[in-house]
MARKERO-496948 format. One line per field, with one value per residue: x, y, z of N, C-alpha, C in turn; residue in three letters. Coordinates in steps of 0.001 Angstrom, whole numbers, m for minus. Layout:
MARKERO-496948
n.X = (X,...)
n.Y = (Y,...)
n.Z = (Z,...)
ca.X = (X,...)
ca.Y = (Y,...)
ca.Z = (Z,...)
c.X = (X,...)
c.Y = (Y,...)
c.Z = (Z,...)
resn = (ala,...)
END
This chain:
MARKERO-496948
n.X = (22906,23418,22041,19657,19322,17602,16350,16440,18011,17074,17966,20288,21286,21176,21314,23018,24632,25260,24624,23203,21606,19692,19842,16758,16933,15291,13307,13946,12491,11505,12150,13809,13191,13637,15484,16796,16956,16806,18945,19749,20429,19270,18149,17158,15560,15072,12821,12083,10252,8692,9057,7440,7150,7216,9285,9124,9754,11888,12199,12774,12832,14160,14584,15301,14451,12150,10678,8754,8307,6117,6255,3654,2211,3237,2597,2197,2929,5137,5360,5219,6835,7953,7987,8384,9355,10090,10586,9421,7009,5541,4451,3893,1821,1119,m1130,m2387,m3157,m2205,m2742,m2190,m962,830,501,1022,2435,3214,3391,4126,4921,5415,5448,3898,1583,m588,m1827,m2697,m4955,m5106,m7797,m8742,m7240,m7678,m8065,m7614,m4799,m3622,m2922,m1759,m1316,m675,135,1014,920,512,m1393,m4277,m6638,m8308,m9062,m11299,m11307,m13492,m12843,m12330,m12733,m12252,m11297,m9512,m7995,m6753,m6182,m5621,m3475,m3533,m4011,m6666,m9152,m11012,m12983,m13200,m15483,m15651,m17502,m20731,m21667,m21548,m18434,m16744,m15504,m13410,m14090,m12922,m12284,m12358,m12448,m11439,m11766,m13899,m15402,m17563,m17646,m19783,m21520,m24206,m27185,m26376,m25946,m27871,m27591,m25049,m25172,m26449,m25207,m23326,m20840,m20330,m22186,m21485,m20533,m22402,m23159,m21434,m21416,m22562,m23836,m21520,m19721,m20224,m17252,m16305,m17820,m16839,m13812,m14858,m15538,m13006,m11581,m12979,m13046,m10017)
n.Y = (m2811,m5621,m5002,m6808,m8726,m11440,m12050,m11296,m13443,m15227,m13553,m12302,m9904,m9955,m8650,m6425,m3926,m1462,m930,1414,2838,1584,938,m1701,m3092,m3008,m5403,m7556,m10253,m11487,m10576,m12267,m14604,m12750,m10817,m8350,m7947,m6895,m4360,m1710,543,1598,3780,4723,3501,1909,707,m797,m1429,m4415,m6290,m9046,m10275,m9876,m11470,m13354,m11446,m9563,m6793,m6663,m4788,m2636,m133,2472,2922,5489,6114,4416,3006,791,m882,m1076,m4163,m5441,m8511,m9975,m9234,m10562,m12357,m10574,m8307,m5781,m5292,m3570,m1309,1606,4007,4228,6630,6739,4670,3839,1661,m556,330,m1578,m4982,m6139,m9003,m9890,m9462,m10193,m11824,m9368,m7669,m4954,m4854,m2762,m247,2216,5014,5025,7223,7151,4818,3603,1026,m995,m1905,m5517,m6415,m9252,m10395,m8665,m9210,m11161,m8946,m7047,m4219,m3849,m1721,310,3127,5765,5670,7021,6921,4452,3090,775,m1327,m2315,m4804,m6361,m9232,m10330,m9424,m9368,m9555,m6843,m4251,m3690,m1909,140,3695,3662,5962,6815,4468,3889,1905,252,m760,m2403,m5148,m6135,m7327,m10306,m9985,m10171,m10362,m8114,m6041,m3325,m2327,71,2044,5519,6554,4413,4558,3973,2216,4425,3310,398,910,m117,m3215,m3460,m2811,m4972,m7219,m10080,m9575,m6722,m5626,m5586,m3227,m1125,1239,2738,3020,4977,6635,7335,10365,13147,13474,10981,9012,10606,9417,6750,6640,6916,5395,2817,4118,4351)
n.Z = (m11556,m13680,m17004,m18632,m16848,m15446,m12901,m9448,m7229,m3843,m830,m2109,m1233,1454,5027,3992,4968,4160,1787,m248,m2365,m5503,m8560,m10564,m13358,m15984,m17027,m15205,m13620,m11062,m7381,m5494,m2574,533,m384,m281,2488,5674,4641,6110,5562,2730,1208,m1263,m4278,m7206,m9732,m12494,m15614,m15835,m13850,m11513,m9576,m5776,m3553,m396,2422,901,1587,3933,7006,5841,7176,6096,4009,2440,456,m2304,m5333,m7241,m10089,m12796,m13970,m11695,m10130,m8164,m4250,m1553,1928,4327,3045,2927,5711,8928,7791,8724,8060,6113,3881,1870,m842,m4056,m4971,m7809,m10573,m11625,m12148,m9989,m7623,m5522,m2183,m50,3801,6715,5119,5023,7956,10852,9494,9962,9597,7310,5592,3595,1460,m2324,m2431,m5304,m7972,m8556,m6961,m4438,m2003,1428,3595,6374,9237,7350,7437,10234,12695,11501,12291,11284,9344,8294,6732,4444,1276,392,m2856,m5348,m5821,m3684,m1955,537,3861,6370,10341,8801,9814,12233,15353,13926,13097,11791,11032,9114,6475,3244,1474,m1938,m3126,m3944,m2808,70,974,2349,5682,8538,11863,13994,11582,11397,13808,15039,13946,12852,11221,8609,4987,2486,m439,m1296,m1847,m671,1903,4028,3413,4236,6915,7743,7457,7590,10407,9790,10608,13333,13032,12711,13668,12776,9676,7047,3799,1542,753,m1674,m2902,m2369,m4542,m6513,m6355,m6684,m9217,m10563,m9876,m11672,m14520,m14278)
ca.X = (22943,23405,20858,19490,19357,16071,15518,17366,17196,16846,19411,21551,21882,21288,22552,24196,23755,26085,24077,21977,21069,19641,18329,16701,16750,14240,13286,14138,10484,11341,13178,13637,12913,14900,16574,16973,16907,17931,19641,19324,21038,19130,17439,16416,15448,14352,12680,11604,9199,8938,8777,6047,6785,8304,9476,8269,10549,12468,12574,12364,13694,14835,14683,16124,13861,11307,9056,8799,6889,6146,5773,2736,2426,3599,1113,2258,3677,5182,4969,6517,7764,7988,7924,9203,10305,9517,10951,8908,6068,4633,4570,2700,1032,784,m2909,m3347,m2305,m1849,m4154,m2424,m704,795,131,2108,3358,3365,3602,4866,5490,4843,5386,3259,443,m1780,m1929,m4254,m5305,m5706,m8685,m7831,m6993,m9288,m7856,m6338,m4781,m3739,m2482,m1080,m939,m304,1142,775,220,629,m2347,m5606,m8029,m8069,m10620,m11717,m11622,m14811,m12985,m11903,m13868,m12466,m11248,m9077,m7369,m5641,m5738,m5317,m2597,m3429,m4893,m7579,m10231,m12085,m12649,m14509,m15800,m16410,m18188,m21921,m22394,m20644,m17768,m16734,m15422,m13510,m14866,m12604,m11055,m12489,m12981,m10898,m12597,m14864,m16482,m17681,m18290,m19873,m22633,m25831,m27638,m25705,m25876,m28726,m27275,m23941,m25267,m26909,m24404,m22185,m19426,m20459,m23617,m20806,m20158,m23697,m23337,m20541,m21518,m22890,m23693,m20194,m19992,m20251,m16385,m15939,m18420,m15596,m12953,m15088,m15558,m11579,m11082,m13285,m11743,m8162)
ca.Y = (m4185,m5229,m5074,m8605,m9694,m11796,m12441,m11203,m14802,m15028,m13745,m12106,m8433,m10102,m7498,m5491,m2737,m306,m312,3029,2866,362,597,m3121,m2835,m3741,m7230,m8319,m10664,m11367,m10501,m13488,m13864,m11762,m10109,m6950,m8331,m5529,m3225,m1106,2138,1264,4774,4864,2103,2581,m164,m495,m2186,m6042,m6548,m9390,m10810,m9505,m12265,m12696,m10544,m9325,m5584,m6673,m4066,m1834,714,3696,3410,6341,5554,3278,2874,17,m888,m1831,m5372,m6803,m9355,m10344,m9201,m11613,m12010,m9716,m8110,m4215,m5315,m2860,m548,2227,5295,4285,7336,6425,3685,3574,495,m640,604,m2724,m6268,m6814,m9780,m10897,m8800,m11253,m11592,m8867,m6589,m3835,m4904,m1802,508,3188,6384,5151,7673,6848,3719,3096,m343,m1244,m2763,m6120,m7471,m9823,m10384,m8048,m10352,m11081,m7979,m6568,m3058,m3933,m1012,1404,4156,6877,5305,7570,6413,3562,2865,m695,m1617,m3142,m6294,m6938,m10356,m10637,m8571,m10154,m8536,m6168,m3098,m3208,m1346,1669,5290,4302,6774,6572,3597,3646,354,1189,m2548,m2261,m5889,m6030,m8108,m10819,m9207,m10424,m9521,m7222,m5718,m2278,m2421,1050,3239,5830,6522,3543,5149,2719,3096,4924,2109,m267,1048,m1340,m4231,m3329,m3145,m5796,m8027,m10470,m8830,m5784,m5556,m5046,m1530,m659,2939,3558,2815,5804,6854,7842,11564,13400,13419,9190,8558,10554,8417,5514,6577,7344,4062,2509,4619,4003)
ca.Z = (m11542,m15243,m18172,m19630,m15393,m15595,m11466,m8426,m6260,m2500,m71,m2551,m839,2638,5846,3158,5684,3867,213,149,m3674,m5886,m9230,m10377,m14669,m16737,m17670,m14162,m13641,m10000,m6443,m4314,m1150,1719,m1467,241,3961,6539,4091,6761,4979,1706,865,m2657,m4885,m8923,m10299,m14210,m16027,m16278,m12670,m11928,m8016,m4879,m2345,1138,3235,444,1693,5773,7896,5135,7940,5770,3064,2541,m306,m3819,m6485,m7676,m11849,m13351,m14102,m10916,m9903,m6366,m2899,m561,3124,5459,1903,3679,7234,9613,6667,9530,7717,4738,4106,679,m1652,m5029,m5872,m9575,m11148,m12983,m12056,m8707,m7307,m4347,m1190,1324,5426,7531,4114,5797,9065,11258,8574,10870,9316,6276,5751,2414,m25,m2414,m2908,m6469,m8490,m9102,m5187,m3779,m58,2309,4600,8139,10062,5952,8027,11539,13592,10603,13459,10696,8286,9015,6390,3262,533,m336,m4024,m5224,m6372,m2736,m1248,2119,4828,7697,10599,8138,10322,13978,15716,13063,13268,10726,11446,7854,5658,1986,586,m2878,m3130,m3842,m2113,1286,1085,3907,6915,9867,12994,14124,11177,11177,15345,15463,12811,13326,10113,7102,3673,1131,m1724,m870,m2250,338,3404,5004,3604,4941,8030,8512,6914,8706,10921,9378,11304,14248,12977,12047,13653,11977,8401,6334,3029,825,170,m3201,m3507,m2519,m5859,m7761,m6580,m6942,m10882,m11342,m10050,m12561,m15223,m14464)
c.X = (22826,22342,20814,19469,18103,15515,17102,16594,17643,18133,20610,21986,21592,22235,23436,23842,24410,25243,22924,21220,21258,18913,18187,16213,15429,14522,13361,12352,10093,12196,12490,13227,14213,15933,17458,17076,17517,19020,19108,19618,20143,17816,16651,16934,14461,14069,11912,10795,9587,8891,7486,5976,7698,8020,8956,9933,12131,13066,12549,13296,14523,14425,14619,15110,12478,9836,9907,7868,7170,5551,4229,2943,2511,2547,921,3211,3879,4866,5538,7128,8234,7786,9260,9969,9645,9542,9619,7404,5184,5204,3217,2858,671,m921,m3501,m1994,m2019,m3041,m4067,m866,m272,669,1163,3031,3690,3440,4678,5743,4614,4553,4610,2013,m252,m947,m2783,m4030,m6194,m6654,m8322,m7586,m8252,m9398,m7128,m5836,m4399,m2758,m1274,m815,m793,541,1748,140,265,m996,m3590,m6812,m7291,m9309,m10149,m12212,m13081,m14575,m12323,m12947,m13587,m11056,m10778,m8830,m6723,m5423,m5614,m4351,m2579,m4170,m5913,m9116,m11129,m11890,m14039,m14305,m16820,m17833,m19524,m22708,m20988,m19464,m17171,m15756,m14571,m13924,m14303,m11641,m10627,m13047,m12477,m11251,m13428,m15532,m15996,m18229,m18542,m21191,m23830,m26525,m27212,m25832,m26491,m27890,m25683,m24307,m25804,m26075,m23223,m20876,m19736,m21383,m22621,m20823,m21112,m23982,m22557,m20319,m22806,m22817,m22183,m20395,m20283,m18710,m15804,m16565,m17423,m14722,m13563,m15451,m14143,m10922,m11397,m13023,m10787,m8052)
c.Y = (m4537,m5048,m6673,m9415,m10142,m11950,m11453,m12615,m14476,m14684,m13146,m10628,m8453,m9476,m6790,m4155,m1539,m63,587,3379,1856,452,m1106,m2846,m3546,m4889,m8127,m8516,m10753,m11049,m11553,m13112,m13496,m11416,m8884,m6986,m7602,m4771,m1809,821,2575,2614,5013,3613,2199,1106,m233,m1628,m3829,m6991,m7581,m9822,m10227,m10468,m12327,m12335,m9800,m7691,m5181,m5709,m3006,m446,2225,4401,4187,6123,4803,3402,1731,m141,m1580,m3148,m6054,m7253,m9567,m9575,m9997,m11145,m10966,m8769,m6618,m4486,m5133,m1978,605,3606,5922,5405,6741,5317,3121,2371,166,m228,m375,m3859,m7344,m7312,m10287,m10087,m9902,m10563,m10636,m7797,m5487,m3659,m3554,m965,1933,4636,6435,6042,7742,5435,3257,1940,m226,m2287,m3973,m7063,m7769,m9941,m9688,m9369,m10028,m9910,m7002,m5111,m3058,m2814,m48,2664,5291,6845,5859,6906,5201,3659,1425,m284,m2749,m4736,m7095,m8014,m10561,m9838,m9031,m8620,m7027,m4886,m2630,m2992,m232,2535,5300,4805,6537,5681,3562,2680,850,148,m2160,m3870,m5839,m7309,m8478,m9873,m9796,m9362,m7916,m5985,m4191,m1929,m703,2385,3861,6066,5132,4091,3971,3131,3563,3766,841,m262,177,m2822,m4549,m3771,m4348,m7558,m8628,m10161,m7294,m5140,m4515,m3181,m643,1186,3821,3959,4032,5697,7509,9268,12086,12842,11798,8536,8884,9582,6822,5539,6635,6374,3243,3019,3916,2085)
c.Z = (m12996,m15967,m18200,m17801,m15425,m14033,m10599,m7234,m4961,m1869,m772,m1652,412,3545,4777,3602,5248,2412,671,m1486,m4278,m7205,m10233,m12182,m15211,m17292,m16484,m13525,m12000,m8926,m5493,m2751,83,553,m624,1869,4621,5856,4793,6622,3412,1245,m411,m3517,m6238,m8839,m11804,m14728,m16111,m14433,m12099,m10350,m7067,m4056,m946,1735,2676,532,3502,6209,7066,6108,7507,4686,2976,1767,m1841,m4407,m6839,m9483,m12094,m14002,m13314,m10251,m8103,m5333,m1820,982,3966,3993,2691,5244,8004,8788,7309,8980,6477,5086,2834,m348,m2866,m6035,m7605,m9616,m11377,m12702,m10927,m8048,m5851,m3260,m54,2855,5832,6380,4103,6799,9283,10069,9016,10913,7446,6358,4990,1620,m323,m3216,m4353,m6984,m8978,m7771,m5026,m2154,560,3642,5892,8462,8675,7211,9298,11946,12372,11381,12647,9661,9264,8284,4641,2471,m102,m1868,m3797,m5535,m5121,m2086,113,2671,6090,8327,10045,8826,11438,13775,14794,13595,12576,11428,10137,6707,4723,1390,m38,m3033,m3062,m2757,m882,1148,2507,4195,8241,11183,13976,13418,11171,13061,15539,14834,12923,12362,8848,5985,2851,948,m927,m455,m1306,1328,4178,4788,4252,6923,8632,8217,7915,9323,10641,10485,12908,14362,12436,12808,13451,10318,8010,5051,2479,832,m1355,m3897,m3687,m3548,m6700,m7963,m7180,m8965,m11307,m11454,m11458,m14040,m15239,m14617)
resn = (unk,unk,unk,unk,unk,unk,unk,unk,unk,unk,unk,unk,unk,unk,unk,unk,unk,unk,unk,unk,unk,unk,unk,unk,unk,unk,unk,unk,unk,unk,unk,unk,unk,unk,unk,unk,unk,unk,unk,unk,unk,unk,unk,unk,unk,unk,unk,unk,unk,unk,unk,unk,unk,unk,unk,unk,unk,unk,unk,unk,unk,unk,unk,unk,unk,unk,unk,unk,unk,unk,unk,unk,unk,unk,unk,unk,unk,unk,unk,unk,unk,unk,unk,unk,unk,unk,unk,unk,unk,unk,unk,unk,unk,unk,unk,unk,unk,unk,unk,unk,unk,unk,unk,unk,unk,unk,unk,unk,unk,unk,unk,unk,unk,unk,unk,unk,unk,unk,unk,unk,unk,unk,unk,unk,unk,unk,unk,unk,unk,unk,unk,unk,unk,unk,unk,unk,unk,unk,unk,unk,unk,unk,unk,unk,unk,unk,unk,unk,unk,unk,unk,unk,unk,unk,unk,unk,unk,unk,unk,unk,unk,unk,unk,unk,unk,unk,unk,unk,unk,unk,unk,unk,unk,unk,unk,unk,unk,unk,unk,unk,unk,unk,unk,unk,unk,unk,unk,unk,unk,unk,unk,unk,unk,unk,unk,unk,unk,unk,unk,unk,unk,unk,unk,unk,unk,unk,unk,unk,unk,unk,unk,unk,unk,unk,unk,unk,unk,unk,unk,unk)
END
């Protein structure tokens, strides 16, 4: 794509099933809805600085995409943006600035093994990680205020919540988790909080290494 491009509009590469590699140049501010919808051969994408938003279904069913790094400065990821990217094992979210991830953004990314949610994110939306059957642990940053049924259909085993005050949570949010780590001084608060109380037997003080994660995220 040429330098000087400011946006990639809706549906530009819709169903380009032979497209396998693309570089989005510096200065592109937005990817439109369904911009790379069902580009089923796309294995490599490089995104340079400047991108602020990714539209709804932008990479829907890009089933050959293995990994992607999103640049700092990105503020929003649309609904179903990476829906059914079934080969996606790794996605690097920006460390700063991301405030919104849409519903079902990573729905059925069945080989996704890990993802770091950044500070600044406020809500984990409905079914964000539904069907991520290789995702076994997640750390919830302090900035999160509400968690929907975001992790149903996953293999989630361990949840680490960094907030001292329990965020609001949907009642089935962590029904399949085996252990939920929270700050040591907040264990009883979590056990008594609305809907968290359903998981009282799973809630325990976070181990030492999780405290280090908490400090590291604050420093970043």
